[in-house]
C-alpha positions as CSV (number, residue, x, y, z in Angstrom):
1,X,0.0,0.0,0.0
2,X,1.3,3.5,-0.8
3,X,0.5,6.2,1.7
4,X,0.9,9.9,1.1
5,X,0.7,11.5,4.5
6,X,1.5,14.8,6.2
7,X,4.6,12.9,7.5
8,X,5.8,11.7,4.1
9,X,5.5,9.0,1.6
10,X,5.5,5.3,2.6
11,X,5.2,1.9,1.0
12,X,3.7,-0.6,3.5
13,X,4.0,-4.3,2.9
14,X,3.7,-7.6,4.7
15,X,6.8,-9.8,4.7
16,X,6.2,-13.2,3.0
17,X,8.4,-15.0,5.5
18,X,6.6,-13.7,8.6
19,X,2.9,-12.9,8.1
20,X,2.7,-11.1,11.4
21,X,5.4,-8.5,10.4
22,X,4.7,-5.3,8.5
23,X,7.4,-3.3,6.8
24,X,7.0,0.5,6.6
25,X,9.4,1.6,3.8
26,X,10.5,5.0,2.6
27,X,13.0,6.5,0.3
28,X,13.5,9.4,2.7
29,X,14.7,8.6,6.3
30,X,13.4,12.0,7.5
31,X,9.8,10.9,6.5
32,X,10.1,7.7,8.6
33,X,11.5,9.7,11.5
34,X,8.6,12.2,11.3
35,X,6.1,9.3,11.2
36,X,7.7,7.7,14.3
37,X,7.9,11.0,16.2
38,X,4.2,11.7,15.4
39,X,3.1,8.2,16.4
40,X,5.2,8.2,19.6
41,X,3.7,11.5,20.7
42,X,0.4,9.8,20.4
43,X,1.2,6.3,21.6
44,X,3.3,7.0,24.7
45,X,6.5,5.6,26.0
46,X,8.9,3.5,23.8
47,X,9.3,0.8,26.4
48,X,6.3,-1.3,27.2
49,X,2.5,-1.0,27.1
50,X,0.9,2.3,27.8
51,X,-2.2,1.7,30.0
52,X,-3.5,5.3,29.4
53,X,-3.6,5.1,25.6
54,X,-4.0,1.3,25.3
55,X,-1.2,1.2,22.8
56,X,1.7,-1.2,22.6
57,X,5.2,0.3,22.8
58,X,6.0,3.3,20.7
59,X,8.7,2.8,18.0
60,X,12.3,3.6,18.6
61,X,14.1,5.4,15.7
62,X,16.9,2.9,16.3
63,X,14.7,0.3,14.6
64,X,15.1,2.2,11.2
65,X,17.2,0.1,8.9
66,X,19.0,1.8,6.0
67,X,21.2,0.8,3.1
68,X,24.3,2.1,4.8
69,X,23.8,0.0,7.9
70,X,26.7,-2.5,8.0
71,X,24.5,-5.4,9.0
72,X,22.1,-4.8,6.1
73,X,24.2,-4.6,3.0
74,X,21.7,-7.0,1.3
75,X,19.2,-4.2,1.0
76,X,21.4,-2.2,-1.3
77,X,19.5,-3.1,-4.5
78,X,16.0,-2.6,-3.0
79,X,13.9,0.3,-4.1
80,X,13.2,1.8,-0.6
81,X,16.4,2.8,1.2
82,X,14.9,3.0,4.7
83,X,12.5,0.7,6.5
84,X,11.1,-0.2,9.9
85,X,9.6,-3.5,10.9
86,X,6.5,-3.6,13.1
87,X,4.1,-6.3,14.2
88,X,0.6,-6.3,12.7
89,X,-1.0,-5.0,15.9
90,X,1.3,-2.0,16.0
91,X,0.6,-1.3,12.3
92,X,-3.1,-1.3,13.1
93,X,-2.5,1.2,15.8
94,X,-0.3,3.4,13.5
95,X,-3.0,3.3,10.7
96,X,-5.7,4.2,13.2
97,X,-3.6,7.1,14.5
98,X,-3.0,8.3,10.9
99,X,-6.8,8.2,10.2
100,X,-7.6,10.0,13.5
101,X,-4.9,12.6,12.6
102,X,-6.9,13.8,9.6
103,X,-8.0,17.1,11.2
104,X,-7.5,19.3,8.1
105,X,-9.9,20.2,5.3
106,X,-7.3,20.4,2.6
107,X,-4.4,17.9,2.3
108,X,-2.2,19.9,-0.1
109,X,-2.5,23.0,2.1
110,X,-1.7,21.0,5.3
111,X,1.4,19.5,3.7
112,X,2.6,22.8,2.4
113,X,2.3,24.3,5.9
114,X,4.3,21.5,7.5
115,X,8.0,20.9,7.7
116,X,8.4,18.4,4.8
117,X,10.8,19.1,2.0
118,X,9.7,21.1,-1.1
119,X,10.3,18.1,-3.4
120,X,7.7,16.0,-1.5
121,X,5.1,18.7,-2.1
122,X,6.0,18.9,-5.8
123,X,5.6,15.1,-6.1
124,X,2.2,15.3,-4.4
125,X,1.1,17.9,-6.9
126,X,2.3,15.6,-9.7
127,X,0.3,12.7,-8.4
128,X,-2.7,14.9,-7.9
129,X,-2.4,16.2,-11.5
130,X,-1.9,12.6,-12.8
131,X,-5.0,11.4,-11.1
132,X,-7.2,14.3,-12.2
133,X,-8.6,15.6,-15.5
134,X,-5.8,16.5,-18.0
135,X,-7.8,19.4,-19.5
136,X,-7.8,21.6,-16.4
137,X,-5.6,24.6,-15.8
138,X,-3.2,23.7,-12.9
139,X,-1.4,26.9,-12.6
140,X,-3.3,27.7,-9.4
141,X,-1.2,25.0,-7.6
142,X,2.1,26.9,-8.2
143,X,1.7,28.6,-4.9
144,X,1.6,25.2,-3.0
145,X,4.9,24.1,-4.6
146,X,6.7,27.4,-3.9
147,X,5.2,27.9,-0.4
148,X,7.6,25.4,1.2
149,X,10.9,27.2,0.1
């Protein structure tokens, strides 16, 4: 599943070898770190179960695996440089939190006001244009692309 969020772009898959493990992948480590920070603010402490929220442990950024990690050279040819492995229950919690975090009335505006890179906003506009009617004038979106400079 591809997810375009206010925290970045992610590809989420199940591992064939372990059906109870979900891999959240990204081409940008900063996007994964923003996702983890946002979820951890919501979920509570990194160690153990949080009785107040009912969530399992938050995610440590130490769990992010990247191409340049000495123990993971086998990932070099994969198309997502950064990834974090979570169990299915934790993924359900993360996706529920992402859904509850939709508190805005315009996704493009929300992302342009955030602290993500300008390139991500430009790519979102490209996806938006690709998925919409080709005969429309899209010059009105120029301000969203330049607003994150």
